[in-house]
LOZAMI-949922 format. One line per 8 residues: number of its first residue (from 1); their letters; for each residue x, y, z of N, C-alpha, C, O. Coordinates in steps of 0.001 Angstrom, whole numbers, padded with zeros to 6 digits. Layout:
<rs>
NUM	A	X,Y,Z,X,Y,Z,X,Y,Z,X,Y,Z ~ ...
</rs>
This chain:
<rs>
1	XXXXXXXX	009013,002141,013682,009370,000770,013989,007970,-000023,014132,007867,-001229,013907 ~ 006849,000860,014557,005647,000022,014566,005081,-000078,013268,004203,-000940,013246 ~ 005278,000538,012079,004746,000325,010870,005490,-000834,010124,004965,-001515,009243 ~ 006906,-000995,010626,007860,-001785,010051,007351,-003428,010409,007347,-004310,009550 ~ 006968,-003622,011717,006506,-004875,012130,005113,-004813,011690,004710,-005952,011456 ~ 004293,-003986,011502,003049,-004572,011063,003194,-004863,009459,002616,-005868,009045 ~ 003967,-004008,008466,004192,-004303,007204,004866,-005559,007113,004858,-006198,006061 ~ 005525,-006008,008274,006429,-007360,007896,005159,-008442,008309,005036,-009499,007690
9	XXXXXXXX	004388,-008126,009232,003165,-009219,009529,002225,-009053,008257,001548,-010047,007992 ~ 002104,-008107,007553,001082,-008323,006556,001617,-008394,005148,000900,-008106,004189 ~ 003018,-008820,005000,003775,-008936,003988,003141,-010049,003160,003097,-011202,003589 ~ 002538,-009620,001697,001941,-010779,000770,000298,-010443,000889,-000471,-011098,000185 ~ -000192,-009475,001736,-001699,-009179,001911,-001890,-008079,001370,-001002,-007233,001268 ~ -003396,-007892,000832,-003743,-006483,000440,-003862,-005823,001568,-004272,-006377,002588 ~ -003469,-004380,001517,-003628,-003400,002432,-003968,-001922,002024,-003849,-001552,000856 ~ -004368,-001144,002963,-004665,-000025,002496,-003936,001108,003429,-004298,001264,004595
17	XXXXXXXX	-003033,001781,002927,-001715,002648,003645,-002303,004189,003451,-002655,004661,002369 ~ -002332,004811,004618,-002605,006289,004229,-001242,006987,004676,-000684,006663,005724 ~ -000690,008060,003733,000551,008686,003981,000231,010197,004518,-000849,010787,004526 ~ 001469,010616,004948,001411,011912,005501,001122,013160,004594,000940,014300,005021 ~ 001106,012754,003214,000721,013430,002134,-000469,013330,001593,-000636,013865,000497 ~ -001534,012647,002210,-003006,012520,002051,-003382,011694,001154,-004553,011581,000792 ~ -002147,010846,000575,-002551,009810,-000444,-003037,008530,000284,-002748,008260,001450 ~ -003802,007779,-000526,-004060,006449,-000223,-003508,005270,-000836,-003596,005350,-002061
25	XXXXXXXX	-003023,004307,-000473,-002238,003232,-001245,-003033,002126,-001012,-003272,001867,000167 ~ -003566,001310,-002001,-004055,000154,-001767,-003383,-000956,-002767,-003211,-000586,-003928 ~ -003044,-002105,-002459,-002373,-003086,-002769,-001739,-004260,-002045,-002211,-004527,-000940 ~ -000668,-005050,-002537,-000324,-006211,-001919,001062,-005703,-001520,001794,-005215,-002381 ~ 001479,-005807,-000147,002965,-005489,000097,003710,-006612,-000343,003451,-007761,000015 ~ 004687,-006284,-001160,005729,-007390,-001857,006720,-007385,-000935,007193,-008482,-000638 ~ 007176,-006355,-000377,008912,-006277,000397,008587,-005297,001173,007724,-004448,000949 ~ 009437,-005419,002329,009756,-004436,003323,011061,-004460,003763,011693,-005488,004005
33	XXXXXXXX	011573,-003030,003894,013108,-002739,004363,012770,-001973,005442,011590,-001718,005684 ~ 013847,-001503,006248,014065,-000909,007227,013495,000774,006946,013167,001554,007840 ~ 013490,001039,005554,013017,002355,005465,011636,002474,004785,010796,003338,005036 ~ 011519,001351,003778,010273,001498,002922,009411,000335,002823,009865,-000765,003138 ~ 008193,000462,002411,007482,-000750,002179,007122,-000685,000794,006792,000405,000327 ~ 007146,-001811,000008,007221,-001815,-001484,005440,-002568,-001650,005002,-003639,-001229 ~ 004982,-001807,-002189,003601,-002229,-002343,003121,-002479,-004126,003647,-001871,-005059 ~ 002369,-003184,-004218,001949,-003364,-005787,000647,-003030,-005774,-000102,-003712,-005075
41	XXXXXXXX	000224,-002155,-006376,-000855,-001261,-006406,-002102,-002072,-007154,-001918,-002732,-008177 ~ -003169,-001956,-006617,-004308,-002735,-007269,-004788,-001798,-008180,-005130,-000736,-007661 ~ -004951,-001908,-009766,-005554,-001165,-010408,-006968,-001178,-010510,-007604,-002229,-010429 ~ -007605,000158,-010719,-009086,000097,-011038,-009589,-000152,-009216,-010785,-000382,-009034 ~ -008842,-000105,-008211,-009196,-000063,-006908,-009393,001201,-006424,-009287,002018,-007339 ~ -009699,001832,-005087,-009871,002998,-004802,-008567,003565,-004012,-008542,004064,-002887 ~ -007336,003319,-005043,-005981,003547,-004140,-005424,004390,-005222,-005904,004532,-006347 ~ -004225,004996,-004684,-003210,005890,-005273,-002321,005161,-006151,-001605,004325,-005599
49	XXXXXXXX	-002198,005329,-007629,-001323,004760,-008149,000186,005620,-008365,000427,006793,-008080 ~ 000964,004724,-008889,002472,005290,-008932,002401,006665,-009744,003324,007418,-009433 ~ 001733,007055,-010482,001356,008206,-011330,000477,009009,-011284,000030,009700,-012199 ~ 000059,008943,-009779,-000907,009511,-009313,-002197,009412,-009549,-002834,010360,-009089 ~ -003001,008377,-010260,-004181,008404,-010880,-004777,006975,-010424,-004112,006145,-009804 ~ -006001,006816,-010782,-006653,005853,-010732,-006812,004855,-011819,-007289,005303,-012861 ~ -006442,003312,-011786,-006268,002719,-012766,-007578,002050,-013223,-008494,001847,-012426 ~ -007645,001720,-014498,-008826,001130,-015137,-008951,-000254,-015074,-007899,-000872,-015243
57	XXXXXXXX	-010093,-000989,-014848,-010053,-002437,-014856,-009232,-002924,-013824,-008812,-002044,-013071 ~ -008891,-004053,-013580,-008737,-004942,-012561,-007222,-005601,-012904,-006750,-005862,-014010 ~ -006684,-005760,-011701,-005146,-006299,-011824,-004092,-005558,-010956,-004470,-004729,-010128 ~ -002717,-005856,-011139,-001834,-005119,-010656,-000819,-004249,-011419,-000525,-004376,-012608 ~ -000420,-003514,-010713,000593,-002503,-011599,001849,-002930,-010996,001806,-003727,-010059 ~ 003055,-002453,-011466,004492,-002441,-011023,004605,-001696,-009387,004169,-000577,-009117 ~ 005200,-002494,-008560,005304,-002255,-007196,006153,-001025,-007425,006806,-000775,-008438 ~ 006012,-000073,-005994,006690,000845,-005943,006544,001169,-004123,005708,000699,-003351
65	XXXXXXXX	007832,002260,-003788,008168,002300,-002651,007337,003290,-001636,007167,004439,-002045 ~ 006913,003014,-000609,006379,004042,000579,007327,004144,001440,007839,003142,001939 ~ 007705,005393,001746,008585,005329,003232,007765,005330,004232,006759,006021,004392 ~ 008419,004189,005196,007923,004020,006408,007410,005234,007086,006249,005376,007469 ~ 008459,006180,007214,008426,007313,007972,007045,008178,007685,006515,008878,008548 ~ 006499,008006,006209,005128,008808,005831,004091,008147,005905,003069,008613,005400 ~ 004069,006888,006550,002783,006238,006882,002250,006982,007814,002978,007602,008590 ~ 000859,007045,007892,000206,007643,009259,-000887,006616,009397,-001647,006895,010325
73	XXXXXXXX	-001190,005521,008755,-002088,004541,008921,-001940,003434,007983,-001634,003582,006800 ~ -002211,002119,008657,-002566,000851,007949,-003204,-000002,008012,-003288,-000203,009224 ~ -003823,-000784,007476,-004873,-001537,007463,-005021,-002864,006697,-004352,-002911,005664 ~ -005668,-003820,006951,-006005,-004799,005913,-006955,-004338,004952,-008034,-003864,005308 ~ -006627,-004446,003786,-007558,-003898,002496,-009074,-004728,002702,-010197,-004273,002483 ~ -008782,-005793,003088,-010174,-006816,003095,-011208,-006343,003978,-012400,-006618,003840 ~ -010660,-005533,005003,-011789,-004945,005901,-012507,-004005,005275,-013595,-003666,005740 ~ -011956,-003388,004015,-012649,-002188,003286,-013536,-002935,001863,-014285,-002242,001174
81	XX	-013361,-004068,001647,-014189,-004768,000579,-015235,-005613,000855,-015899,-006171,-000018 ~ -015429,-005741,002187,-016483,-006331,002458,-017929,-005655,002170,-018962,-006264,002449
</rs>
């Protein structure tokens, strides 16, 4: 419930999400359900992309879901790009 509320509050903003599998997801929160947060990854950033690699250049890829139960940490991405 904690991450659900946090994701709802950060909807539409750039975030950095860490999951229990050791992956880092960096992108914009597009939607939030009771089970998943849908993130549109930042290509060329320091984030984990849908296919497990880093993108080249800048822009956004297709949104994908991250299970709320797998999230171990979330922070506004702007804190890391200063």
